[in-house]
N, C-alpha and C positions, 0 to 999 in steps of 0.2 A: 591395575595395569591392563594394557591391551597389546595386541600384536599387530604390526603394520603389515602391508602387502609385501615388504621386503623381509619379513620374518624377524623384525627388530622389536624388542620389547620397548613399549613407551609407557612412561609413568603418568597416571591420571590423578585426579583429585582423590585423596584418601577417604575411605568410608568407615564409619564407626557403626557397629551393630549394637543396638540397645534392645534387650529382651526383658520384659517385666510384665507382671499382671497389674501392676500399680501404674495407672496412667500419670499420676502426679510425679512418680519417680522419673519416668522418661522425660517429662516436661522440665523438671528441675535440672537433670543433667544437660539437656540441650540448651536451656536458658543460660545456665552457668558458663557453658562452653562459648556462647556467643560473646562473652566479655574478653575472650582470649584473642590474641593477634591472629592466629591461624585457626579457622573453623572448618572442620571436615564436613563431609556429607553424612547424614544420619539415615540409617534404616532402622525403624522402630517396629517391634513386633510384640504381641502378647505371647505367653506360653503356649496357648492353644494354636496359634498360627505359625509357630515355629516349625519351619521345614526341616527335614533331615540334613539338608545341604543348602548352602548359600553360594551364589556365583562368586562373589568376591567381597572381602572386607579386610581391613588392616588390624582392627582392634575390636574385641567383643566385650560388652558390659552386660552383666546379668544382674537384674534387680530382684526385688521380692517376687517369689513364685509360689504357687501351690505346691505342697510337699510332693505330690505324685508327679509333678512335672519337672522336678529338679534334675533327676537323672536323665529324663528325656532331652532336656536342653543342654546340660553340661557334658554329657558323654560325647556327642559328636564334636562339640567345640573343643573339648580337651584333647581330642585326637588330631586336631589341626596343629600347625606350627605357629598360628597367630596368637598374639598376646590376649589374655583372657583375665578379666576382672569380675568378681562376684561380691556384691554388697549384700550382707546378711543382717537380719534384724535381731537375731539372738545368738548366743554363744554355742548352743547346741547345733544349729545349722552351720555355723562357721566351722566348727570342729569336724562335722561330717564332710564338708566340702574339702577341707584340708586333707583329710585322710583318704578320701576316694579319688579326688582329682588334684593331686599335689602340684601340678603345673599352674594351677589357678592362683591369682593374687586375691586374697580374701580381705575384705574391709568390713568392719562393724559400723552400724548406723549410730555413731556417736555424734557430737555436735560439730565436728570438723570433717565428717566423712566426705562431703561433696567437694570441698577444696582439695582434699588429699587425692580423691578419685580423679579429678580433672587434671591435676598436676602430673600424676603418674600416668594416666592415659594419654595426655598430650605428648609426654616424653616417648611413650610407646609408639604413637603415631609418627612422631618425627624420626624415630629410629627405623620404623618399618619403611618410611618413604626414602630414607637414606639407603637402606639395604636394597630397595627396588631400583634406585638410581645406580647403585653399584653393579647390580645384576644386568641392568640395561647397558651400562658402560662396558661390562665384560663381554656381553654379546655383540655389541657394536665393534669392540676391539677384535673379536674373533672373526667377524664378518669382514672387517677391513684387512686382517691378516690373510684370509682366503683370497680376497681380491688381489692383494699385493703379491701373493705367491703365483696367481694366475698371470699377473702382469710381468713378473720376473721371468716366468717360463716363456712367455711370448717374446720377451726381449732377447732371451738366450737362444730361442729357436729361429729368430728372424733371419739370421745369415743363411741357415740351411733352407729356409722357405724362399728367400730371395734367389738362391741358386736354382732351386726347383722351378721357380717362376720364370727365371731367365731361360732355362732350357725349354720350357713350354712356349714362351713367347718366340724364341728363335726357331723352333721347329715349326710352329704354326705359321710364322712369317715365310719360311722356306716353302711350305706347302702352298701358301696363298699366292706367291709371286710366279708360280708356273701356270699360265693360263691353259685351260683345256685339260689339265691333268686330273681334275676332280669334277664330280657331278655337281650340279647346283645345290642339291641337298647336303652333300658332304662339305661343300665349300661354306654353306651357311652354318653348319655345325661347328666347323673349325673357327670361323669368325666369332661365334658365340663363346668358344673356349678362350680365344685370344682376348675378347673383351672382358670376360670374367677374370682372367689372369691379370689384366691391367688394373681392374678394380681391387683385387686382393693386394696388388703391389702398392696401390695408393693408401690402403689401410695400414700396411706395414710401415710405409713412409711416415704416416702420422704417428705411429708408435715411436719411431726415432725422434721425431719432433718433440713429442711429449717428454721423452726421456731427457732431452736437452733442456727443455723448459723446467722440468722438476729438478735437475741438477743446479740450475741458475737459482731457483728459489731456495733450495737447500743451502747453497753457498751464501745467499743473502741472509737467511736466518742465522747461520753460523756467525756471520760478520756482526749482525745486530746483537746476538747473545754476547760475543766478545766485547762489544762496546758497553753493553749493560754491566758486564762483570767488572770492566775497568772503571766505569762510572761509580759502581757500588764500592769498589776498593778505595777510590779516591775519596768518596764521601765518608768512609770509615776512618780514613786517616785524618 
């Protein structure tokens, strides 16, 4: 995921982190995943190159590692909220991983381990992507609600603002129609106030026009929804 200039979370192509000292393991995982419909982006690292933190990933897969690197790799991964899979070559390592890092999904290297891993990890990637889209939608909804609240406030305040603007325009016009009563500098300043007042008035008029347009659209949507409900009811009969 990334954040746009408007502060809205945008969903990117999912990334799967593959960590193993066995190059063939990483190749097997990526090659098998290529046969699936949706293929993520892969970041492949050895245990020695594993950093303490990674910028972003949706799913982590840990393959065969040297014994001394197991804790180094699994400990920070286990502390994240991302799905974590660990493929173990022996029962002793599998038991250790289950006990020390219980959130980890452990698989043994039996004859079907690769298919099982891809199916489970693919589902985890889809779920992570769905959750990311849900978070993005929630953030977008929150942003739109803030904008709607500001719009409602402006619409509610427009009458008071129009009254204030009318007073400004009236008084500035009265001052400007009396020749010689003001210095050239004062007259220029009052003309500036009057022109800016007119500009603000135009903006408020646009708010009124937008409100009418939005009401027309809302009424049309309601009519279309009613027609769809009637059509659906008729089809059901």
